[in-house]
Backbone as XML, in Angstrom:
<?xml version="1.0"?>
<chain id="A" units="angstrom">
  <residue number="1" name="UNK">
    <atom name="N" x="-187.282" y="-184.777" z="90.831"/>
    <atom name="CA" x="-187.360" y="-184.018" z="89.864"/>
    <atom name="C" x="-187.690" y="-182.771" z="90.023"/>
  </residue>
  <residue number="2" name="UNK">
    <atom name="N" x="-187.508" y="-181.978" z="88.705"/>
    <atom name="CA" x="-186.954" y="-180.582" z="88.806"/>
    <atom name="C" x="-188.397" y="-180.430" z="88.103"/>
  </residue>
  <residue number="3" name="UNK">
    <atom name="N" x="-189.134" y="-179.249" z="88.804"/>
    <atom name="CA" x="-190.337" y="-178.550" z="88.065"/>
    <atom name="C" x="-189.885" y="-178.063" z="86.612"/>
  </residue>
  <residue number="4" name="UNK">
    <atom name="N" x="-190.663" y="-178.431" z="85.882"/>
    <atom name="CA" x="-190.936" y="-177.290" z="84.373"/>
    <atom name="C" x="-190.695" y="-176.638" z="84.908"/>
  </residue>
  <residue number="5" name="UNK">
    <atom name="N" x="-191.537" y="-175.570" z="85.895"/>
    <atom name="CA" x="-191.649" y="-173.985" z="85.685"/>
    <atom name="C" x="-190.629" y="-173.681" z="85.973"/>
  </residue>
  <residue number="6" name="UNK">
    <atom name="N" x="-189.960" y="-173.842" z="86.407"/>
    <atom name="CA" x="-188.468" y="-173.675" z="87.022"/>
    <atom name="C" x="-187.593" y="-173.075" z="86.211"/>
  </residue>
  <residue number="7" name="UNK">
    <atom name="N" x="-187.779" y="-173.734" z="84.979"/>
    <atom name="CA" x="-186.533" y="-173.540" z="84.215"/>
    <atom name="C" x="-186.177" y="-172.177" z="83.223"/>
  </residue>
  <residue number="8" name="UNK">
    <atom name="N" x="-184.764" y="-171.959" z="83.395"/>
    <atom name="CA" x="-184.977" y="-170.346" z="82.578"/>
    <atom name="C" x="-185.782" y="-170.263" z="81.579"/>
  </residue>
  <residue number="9" name="UNK">
    <atom name="N" x="-186.117" y="-168.964" z="80.913"/>
    <atom name="CA" x="-187.015" y="-168.612" z="80.258"/>
    <atom name="C" x="-184.949" y="-168.583" z="78.795"/>
  </residue>
  <residue number="10" name="UNK">
    <atom name="N" x="-186.080" y="-169.089" z="77.570"/>
    <atom name="CA" x="-185.350" y="-169.030" z="76.269"/>
    <atom name="C" x="-184.692" y="-168.086" z="76.239"/>
  </residue>
  <residue number="11" name="UNK">
    <atom name="N" x="-183.492" y="-167.639" z="75.742"/>
    <atom name="CA" x="-183.111" y="-166.319" z="74.766"/>
    <atom name="C" x="-183.805" y="-165.750" z="73.989"/>
  </residue>
  <residue number="12" name="UNK">
    <atom name="N" x="-183.253" y="-164.409" z="74.054"/>
    <atom name="CA" x="-184.695" y="-163.425" z="73.025"/>
    <atom name="C" x="-183.785" y="-164.152" z="71.555"/>
  </residue>
  <residue number="13" name="UNK">
    <atom name="N" x="-184.169" y="-163.777" z="70.563"/>
    <atom name="CA" x="-183.648" y="-163.795" z="69.342"/>
    <atom name="C" x="-183.185" y="-162.808" z="68.962"/>
  </residue>
  <residue number="14" name="UNK">
    <atom name="N" x="-181.644" y="-162.668" z="68.185"/>
    <atom name="CA" x="-181.254" y="-161.626" z="67.959"/>
    <atom name="C" x="-181.662" y="-160.640" z="66.465"/>
  </residue>
  <residue number="15" name="UNK">
    <atom name="N" x="-181.937" y="-159.644" z="66.775"/>
    <atom name="CA" x="-182.784" y="-158.412" z="65.983"/>
    <atom name="C" x="-182.164" y="-158.712" z="64.208"/>
  </residue>
  <residue number="16" name="UNK">
    <atom name="N" x="-183.069" y="-159.165" z="63.305"/>
    <atom name="CA" x="-182.781" y="-160.009" z="62.159"/>
    <atom name="C" x="-183.035" y="-158.706" z="61.515"/>
  </residue>
  <residue number="17" name="UNK">
    <atom name="N" x="-183.757" y="-157.807" z="61.409"/>
    <atom name="CA" x="-184.037" y="-156.200" z="60.751"/>
    <atom name="C" x="-182.661" y="-155.091" z="60.473"/>
  </residue>
  <residue number="18" name="UNK">
    <atom name="N" x="-183.009" y="-154.271" z="59.392"/>
    <atom name="CA" x="-182.149" y="-154.021" z="59.050"/>
    <atom name="C" x="-181.459" y="-152.972" z="60.135"/>
  </residue>
  <residue number="19" name="UNK">
    <atom name="N" x="-179.788" y="-152.718" z="60.276"/>
    <atom name="CA" x="-179.927" y="-151.163" z="61.546"/>
    <atom name="C" x="-179.995" y="-149.849" z="61.448"/>
  </residue>
  <residue number="20" name="UNK">
    <atom name="N" x="-180.152" y="-149.581" z="62.077"/>
    <atom name="CA" x="-180.683" y="-148.166" z="62.268"/>
    <atom name="C" x="-180.101" y="-147.375" z="61.525"/>
  </residue>
  <residue number="21" name="UNK">
    <atom name="N" x="-180.505" y="-146.328" z="61.052"/>
    <atom name="CA" x="-180.813" y="-145.534" z="60.472"/>
    <atom name="C" x="-179.816" y="-143.974" z="60.793"/>
  </residue>
  <residue number="22" name="UNK">
    <atom name="N" x="-178.947" y="-143.968" z="61.319"/>
    <atom name="CA" x="-178.468" y="-142.456" z="61.983"/>
    <atom name="C" x="-179.341" y="-141.240" z="60.907"/>
  </residue>
  <residue number="23" name="UNK">
    <atom name="N" x="-179.898" y="-140.368" z="61.733"/>
    <atom name="CA" x="-180.285" y="-139.190" z="61.274"/>
    <atom name="C" x="-179.303" y="-138.673" z="61.278"/>
  </residue>
  <residue number="24" name="UNK">
    <atom name="N" x="-180.143" y="-138.001" z="59.502"/>
    <atom name="CA" x="-179.138" y="-137.064" z="58.582"/>
    <atom name="C" x="-178.738" y="-135.837" z="58.902"/>
  </residue>
  <residue number="25" name="UNK">
    <atom name="N" x="-177.036" y="-135.299" z="59.340"/>
    <atom name="CA" x="-176.843" y="-134.171" z="59.679"/>
    <atom name="C" x="-177.406" y="-133.068" z="58.875"/>
  </residue>
  <residue number="26" name="UNK">
    <atom name="N" x="-177.778" y="-131.891" z="58.899"/>
    <atom name="CA" x="-178.219" y="-130.653" z="58.286"/>
    <atom name="C" x="-177.231" y="-130.251" z="58.368"/>
  </residue>
  <residue number="27" name="UNK">
    <atom name="N" x="-175.636" y="-130.429" z="58.791"/>
    <atom name="CA" x="-174.973" y="-129.256" z="58.052"/>
    <atom name="C" x="-174.833" y="-129.253" z="56.912"/>
  </residue>
  <residue number="28" name="UNK">
    <atom name="N" x="-174.790" y="-129.714" z="55.799"/>
    <atom name="CA" x="-175.159" y="-129.474" z="54.613"/>
    <atom name="C" x="-176.090" y="-128.818" z="53.639"/>
  </residue>
  <residue number="29" name="UNK">
    <atom name="N" x="-177.427" y="-129.022" z="54.628"/>
    <atom name="CA" x="-178.155" y="-128.111" z="53.894"/>
    <atom name="C" x="-178.191" y="-126.579" z="53.914"/>
  </residue>
  <residue number="30" name="UNK">
    <atom name="N" x="-177.769" y="-126.311" z="55.570"/>
    <atom name="CA" x="-177.724" y="-124.625" z="56.173"/>
    <atom name="C" x="-176.307" y="-124.319" z="55.102"/>
  </residue>
  <residue number="31" name="UNK">
    <atom name="N" x="-175.749" y="-125.331" z="55.093"/>
    <atom name="CA" x="-174.287" y="-124.539" z="53.947"/>
    <atom name="C" x="-174.624" y="-124.267" z="52.277"/>
  </residue>
  <residue number="32" name="UNK">
    <atom name="N" x="-175.560" y="-125.165" z="51.844"/>
    <atom name="CA" x="-176.470" y="-124.770" z="51.148"/>
    <atom name="C" x="-177.001" y="-123.363" z="50.221"/>
  </residue>
  <residue number="33" name="UNK">
    <atom name="N" x="-177.777" y="-123.568" z="51.848"/>
    <atom name="CA" x="-178.601" y="-122.306" z="51.804"/>
    <atom name="C" x="-178.121" y="-121.004" z="52.228"/>
  </residue>
  <residue number="34" name="UNK">
    <atom name="N" x="-177.406" y="-121.014" z="52.929"/>
    <atom name="CA" x="-176.736" y="-119.702" z="53.407"/>
    <atom name="C" x="-175.758" y="-119.418" z="52.250"/>
  </residue>
  <residue number="35" name="UNK">
    <atom name="N" x="-174.976" y="-119.972" z="51.614"/>
    <atom name="CA" x="-174.038" y="-119.309" z="50.243"/>
    <atom name="C" x="-175.132" y="-119.423" z="49.164"/>
  </residue>
  <residue number="36" name="UNK">
    <atom name="N" x="-176.442" y="-119.779" z="48.829"/>
    <atom name="CA" x="-177.254" y="-119.726" z="48.014"/>
    <atom name="C" x="-177.907" y="-118.724" z="47.981"/>
  </residue>
  <residue number="37" name="UNK">
    <atom name="N" x="-177.808" y="-117.897" z="48.894"/>
    <atom name="CA" x="-178.667" y="-116.730" z="49.508"/>
    <atom name="C" x="-177.312" y="-115.132" z="49.422"/>
  </residue>
  <residue number="38" name="UNK">
    <atom name="N" x="-176.465" y="-116.039" z="49.845"/>
    <atom name="CA" x="-175.906" y="-114.884" z="49.692"/>
    <atom name="C" x="-175.272" y="-114.036" z="48.182"/>
  </residue>
  <residue number="39" name="UNK">
    <atom name="N" x="-174.916" y="-115.822" z="47.607"/>
    <atom name="CA" x="-174.470" y="-115.172" z="45.731"/>
    <atom name="C" x="-175.844" y="-114.158" z="45.161"/>
  </residue>
  <residue number="40" name="UNK">
    <atom name="N" x="-176.741" y="-114.956" z="45.257"/>
    <atom name="CA" x="-178.020" y="-114.682" z="44.641"/>
    <atom name="C" x="-178.370" y="-113.063" z="45.355"/>
  </residue>
  <residue number="41" name="UNK">
    <atom name="N" x="-177.400" y="-112.549" z="46.450"/>
    <atom name="CA" x="-178.346" y="-110.639" z="46.934"/>
    <atom name="C" x="-176.750" y="-110.458" z="46.390"/>
  </residue>
  <residue number="42" name="UNK">
    <atom name="N" x="-175.324" y="-111.406" z="46.715"/>
    <atom name="CA" x="-174.154" y="-110.323" z="45.786"/>
    <atom name="C" x="-174.710" y="-109.783" z="44.452"/>
  </residue>
  <residue number="43" name="UNK">
    <atom name="N" x="-174.983" y="-111.476" z="43.274"/>
    <atom name="CA" x="-175.078" y="-111.007" z="42.212"/>
    <atom name="C" x="-176.235" y="-109.586" z="42.012"/>
  </residue>
  <residue number="44" name="UNK">
    <atom name="N" x="-177.390" y="-109.965" z="42.757"/>
    <atom name="CA" x="-178.619" y="-108.465" z="42.387"/>
    <atom name="C" x="-177.791" y="-107.454" z="43.131"/>
  </residue>
  <residue number="45" name="UNK">
    <atom name="N" x="-177.041" y="-107.186" z="44.392"/>
    <atom name="CA" x="-176.475" y="-106.206" z="44.424"/>
    <atom name="C" x="-175.302" y="-105.967" z="43.167"/>
  </residue>
  <residue number="46" name="UNK">
    <atom name="N" x="-174.396" y="-106.555" z="42.916"/>
    <atom name="CA" x="-173.250" y="-106.077" z="41.997"/>
    <atom name="C" x="-174.388" y="-105.421" z="39.993"/>
  </residue>
  <residue number="47" name="UNK">
    <atom name="N" x="-175.835" y="-106.083" z="40.271"/>
    <atom name="CA" x="-176.237" y="-105.328" z="39.193"/>
    <atom name="C" x="-176.939" y="-104.449" z="38.890"/>
  </residue>
  <residue number="48" name="UNK">
    <atom name="N" x="-177.062" y="-104.240" z="40.142"/>
    <atom name="CA" x="-177.881" y="-102.872" z="40.182"/>
    <atom name="C" x="-177.031" y="-101.491" z="40.648"/>
  </residue>
  <residue number="49" name="UNK">
    <atom name="N" x="-175.411" y="-102.330" z="41.562"/>
    <atom name="CA" x="-174.671" y="-100.546" z="41.686"/>
    <atom name="C" x="-174.133" y="-100.711" z="40.307"/>
  </residue>
  <residue number="50" name="UNK">
    <atom name="N" x="-174.005" y="-101.901" z="39.205"/>
    <atom name="CA" x="-173.677" y="-101.224" z="37.279"/>
    <atom name="C" x="-174.617" y="-100.116" z="37.021"/>
  </residue>
  <residue number="51" name="UNK">
    <atom name="N" x="-176.176" y="-100.592" z="36.886"/>
    <atom name="CA" x="-176.973" y="-100.612" z="36.533"/>
    <atom name="C" x="-176.872" y="-98.901" z="36.354"/>
  </residue>
  <residue number="52" name="UNK">
    <atom name="N" x="-176.522" y="-98.134" z="37.873"/>
    <atom name="CA" x="-176.813" y="-97.163" z="37.743"/>
    <atom name="C" x="-178.545" y="-96.392" z="37.741"/>
  </residue>
  <residue number="53" name="UNK">
    <atom name="N" x="-179.372" y="-97.376" z="37.559"/>
    <atom name="CA" x="-180.526" y="-96.867" z="37.435"/>
    <atom name="C" x="-181.246" y="-96.796" z="36.169"/>
  </residue>
  <residue number="54" name="UNK">
    <atom name="N" x="-179.938" y="-96.970" z="35.315"/>
    <atom name="CA" x="-180.701" y="-97.626" z="33.620"/>
    <atom name="C" x="-181.421" y="-98.858" z="33.383"/>
  </residue>
  <residue number="55" name="UNK">
    <atom name="N" x="-182.405" y="-98.284" z="33.065"/>
    <atom name="CA" x="-183.046" y="-99.649" z="32.782"/>
    <atom name="C" x="-182.174" y="-100.889" z="31.696"/>
  </residue>
  <residue number="56" name="UNK">
    <atom name="N" x="-181.945" y="-100.347" z="30.685"/>
    <atom name="CA" x="-180.837" y="-100.678" z="29.855"/>
    <atom name="C" x="-180.263" y="-101.926" z="30.440"/>
  </residue>
  <residue number="57" name="UNK">
    <atom name="N" x="-179.439" y="-100.969" z="31.636"/>
    <atom name="CA" x="-178.097" y="-101.584" z="32.589"/>
    <atom name="C" x="-178.458" y="-102.317" z="32.735"/>
  </residue>
  <residue number="58" name="UNK">
    <atom name="N" x="-179.629" y="-102.571" z="33.374"/>
    <atom name="CA" x="-180.118" y="-103.281" z="34.467"/>
    <atom name="C" x="-180.599" y="-105.073" z="34.021"/>
  </residue>
  <residue number="59" name="UNK">
    <atom name="N" x="-180.911" y="-104.467" z="32.461"/>
    <atom name="CA" x="-182.013" y="-105.697" z="31.641"/>
    <atom name="C" x="-180.596" y="-106.317" z="30.935"/>
  </residue>
  <residue number="60" name="UNK">
    <atom name="N" x="-179.119" y="-105.815" z="30.971"/>
    <atom name="CA" x="-177.847" y="-106.184" z="30.600"/>
    <atom name="C" x="-177.414" y="-106.878" z="31.906"/>
  </residue>
  <residue number="61" name="UNK">
    <atom name="N" x="-177.659" y="-106.261" z="32.502"/>
    <atom name="CA" x="-176.470" y="-107.236" z="33.647"/>
    <atom name="C" x="-177.700" y="-108.383" z="34.584"/>
  </residue>
  <residue number="62" name="UNK">
    <atom name="N" x="-178.978" y="-108.216" z="33.985"/>
    <atom name="CA" x="-179.565" y="-109.262" z="34.355"/>
    <atom name="C" x="-179.284" y="-110.023" z="33.180"/>
  </residue>
  <residue number="63" name="UNK">
    <atom name="N" x="-178.764" y="-110.394" z="31.998"/>
    <atom name="CA" x="-178.847" y="-111.164" z="31.174"/>
    <atom name="C" x="-177.195" y="-111.667" z="31.535"/>
  </residue>
  <residue number="64" name="UNK">
    <atom name="N" x="-176.360" y="-111.119" z="31.653"/>
    <atom name="CA" x="-175.038" y="-111.211" z="31.934"/>
    <atom name="C" x="-174.937" y="-112.192" z="33.755"/>
  </residue>
  <residue number="65" name="UNK">
    <atom name="N" x="-175.635" y="-111.649" z="34.319"/>
    <atom name="CA" x="-175.333" y="-112.534" z="35.965"/>
    <atom name="C" x="-176.637" y="-113.662" z="35.526"/>
  </residue>
  <residue number="66" name="UNK">
    <atom name="N" x="-177.592" y="-113.924" z="34.849"/>
    <atom name="CA" x="-178.162" y="-115.020" z="34.922"/>
    <atom name="C" x="-177.379" y="-115.915" z="35.353"/>
  </residue>
  <residue number="67" name="UNK">
    <atom name="N" x="-176.005" y="-116.653" z="34.876"/>
    <atom name="CA" x="-176.122" y="-118.558" z="35.321"/>
    <atom name="C" x="-175.419" y="-118.158" z="36.789"/>
  </residue>
  <residue number="68" name="UNK">
    <atom name="N" x="-175.586" y="-117.381" z="37.296"/>
    <atom name="CA" x="-175.090" y="-117.020" z="38.617"/>
    <atom name="C" x="-176.071" y="-116.372" z="39.582"/>
  </residue>
  <residue number="69" name="UNK">
    <atom name="N" x="-177.258" y="-116.294" z="38.807"/>
    <atom name="CA" x="-178.359" y="-116.318" z="39.572"/>
    <atom name="C" x="-178.826" y="-117.619" z="40.072"/>
  </residue>
  <residue number="70" name="UNK">
    <atom name="N" x="-178.584" y="-118.415" z="38.339"/>
    <atom name="CA" x="-179.341" y="-119.896" z="38.313"/>
    <atom name="C" x="-178.560" y="-120.424" z="39.383"/>
  </residue>
  <residue number="71" name="UNK">
    <atom name="N" x="-177.088" y="-120.285" z="39.116"/>
    <atom name="CA" x="-176.438" y="-121.476" z="40.666"/>
    <atom name="C" x="-176.832" y="-121.096" z="41.817"/>
  </residue>
  <residue number="72" name="UNK">
    <atom name="N" x="-176.905" y="-119.780" z="42.383"/>
    <atom name="CA" x="-177.700" y="-119.253" z="43.620"/>
    <atom name="C" x="-179.120" y="-119.600" z="44.187"/>
  </residue>
  <residue number="73" name="UNK">
    <atom name="N" x="-179.860" y="-120.367" z="42.916"/>
    <atom name="CA" x="-180.924" y="-120.387" z="42.756"/>
    <atom name="C" x="-181.156" y="-122.405" z="42.851"/>
  </residue>
  <residue number="74" name="UNK">
    <atom name="N" x="-180.123" y="-122.983" z="42.730"/>
    <atom name="CA" x="-179.970" y="-124.124" z="42.568"/>
    <atom name="C" x="-179.107" y="-124.409" z="44.351"/>
  </residue>
  <residue number="75" name="UNK">
    <atom name="N" x="-177.889" y="-123.855" z="44.654"/>
    <atom name="CA" x="-177.746" y="-124.098" z="45.850"/>
    <atom name="C" x="-178.992" y="-123.610" z="47.314"/>
  </residue>
  <residue number="76" name="UNK">
    <atom name="N" x="-179.931" y="-122.303" z="46.774"/>
    <atom name="CA" x="-181.332" y="-122.393" z="47.977"/>
    <atom name="C" x="-182.545" y="-123.390" z="47.635"/>
  </residue>
  <residue number="77" name="UNK">
    <atom name="N" x="-182.206" y="-123.627" z="46.743"/>
    <atom name="CA" x="-183.353" y="-125.185" z="46.573"/>
    <atom name="C" x="-182.577" y="-126.060" z="46.658"/>
  </residue>
  <residue number="78" name="UNK">
    <atom name="N" x="-181.382" y="-126.354" z="46.411"/>
    <atom name="CA" x="-180.762" y="-127.857" z="47.162"/>
    <atom name="C" x="-180.735" y="-127.868" z="49.056"/>
  </residue>
  <residue number="79" name="UNK">
    <atom name="N" x="-180.611" y="-126.654" z="48.921"/>
    <atom name="CA" x="-180.176" y="-126.603" z="50.644"/>
    <atom name="C" x="-181.671" y="-126.372" z="51.297"/>
  </residue>
  <residue number="80" name="UNK">
    <atom name="N" x="-182.597" y="-125.973" z="50.984"/>
    <atom name="CA" x="-184.299" y="-126.220" z="51.872"/>
    <atom name="C" x="-184.372" y="-127.238" z="51.365"/>
  </residue>
  <residue number="81" name="UNK">
    <atom name="N" x="-184.457" y="-128.075" z="50.220"/>
    <atom name="CA" x="-185.250" y="-129.754" z="50.255"/>
    <atom name="C" x="-184.488" y="-130.658" z="51.440"/>
  </residue>
  <residue number="82" name="UNK">
    <atom name="N" x="-183.175" y="-130.423" z="51.330"/>
    <atom name="CA" x="-182.651" y="-131.115" z="52.143"/>
    <atom name="C" x="-182.295" y="-130.711" z="54.386"/>
  </residue>
  <residue number="83" name="UNK">
    <atom name="N" x="-182.947" y="-129.585" z="54.128"/>
    <atom name="CA" x="-183.297" y="-128.769" z="55.608"/>
    <atom name="C" x="-185.015" y="-129.613" z="55.715"/>
  </residue>
  <residue number="84" name="UNK">
    <atom name="N" x="-185.712" y="-129.637" z="54.455"/>
    <atom name="CA" x="-186.854" y="-130.421" z="55.154"/>
    <atom name="C" x="-186.967" y="-131.951" z="55.960"/>
  </residue>
  <residue number="85" name="UNK">
    <atom name="N" x="-185.922" y="-132.897" z="54.863"/>
    <atom name="CA" x="-185.773" y="-134.441" z="55.021"/>
    <atom name="C" x="-185.890" y="-134.491" z="56.622"/>
  </residue>
</chain>
């Protein structure tokens, strides 16, 4: 008769959990952050250059440039959120 303690151990059960998720890439986050900063800085530079120190022109430049400021701010916000993950 054979010795029962010499029998090979049973094979391990296959993993049943979800597949491992690869870590997210940070490329899109950096792209959004850098492009948002560039848009905000260029818009602010254009508003300052057009106003030439006149406060009324500066206020009008801010009003006209507000959609661009909002877009740059949105890119900055999305990029920093994505980089924090």
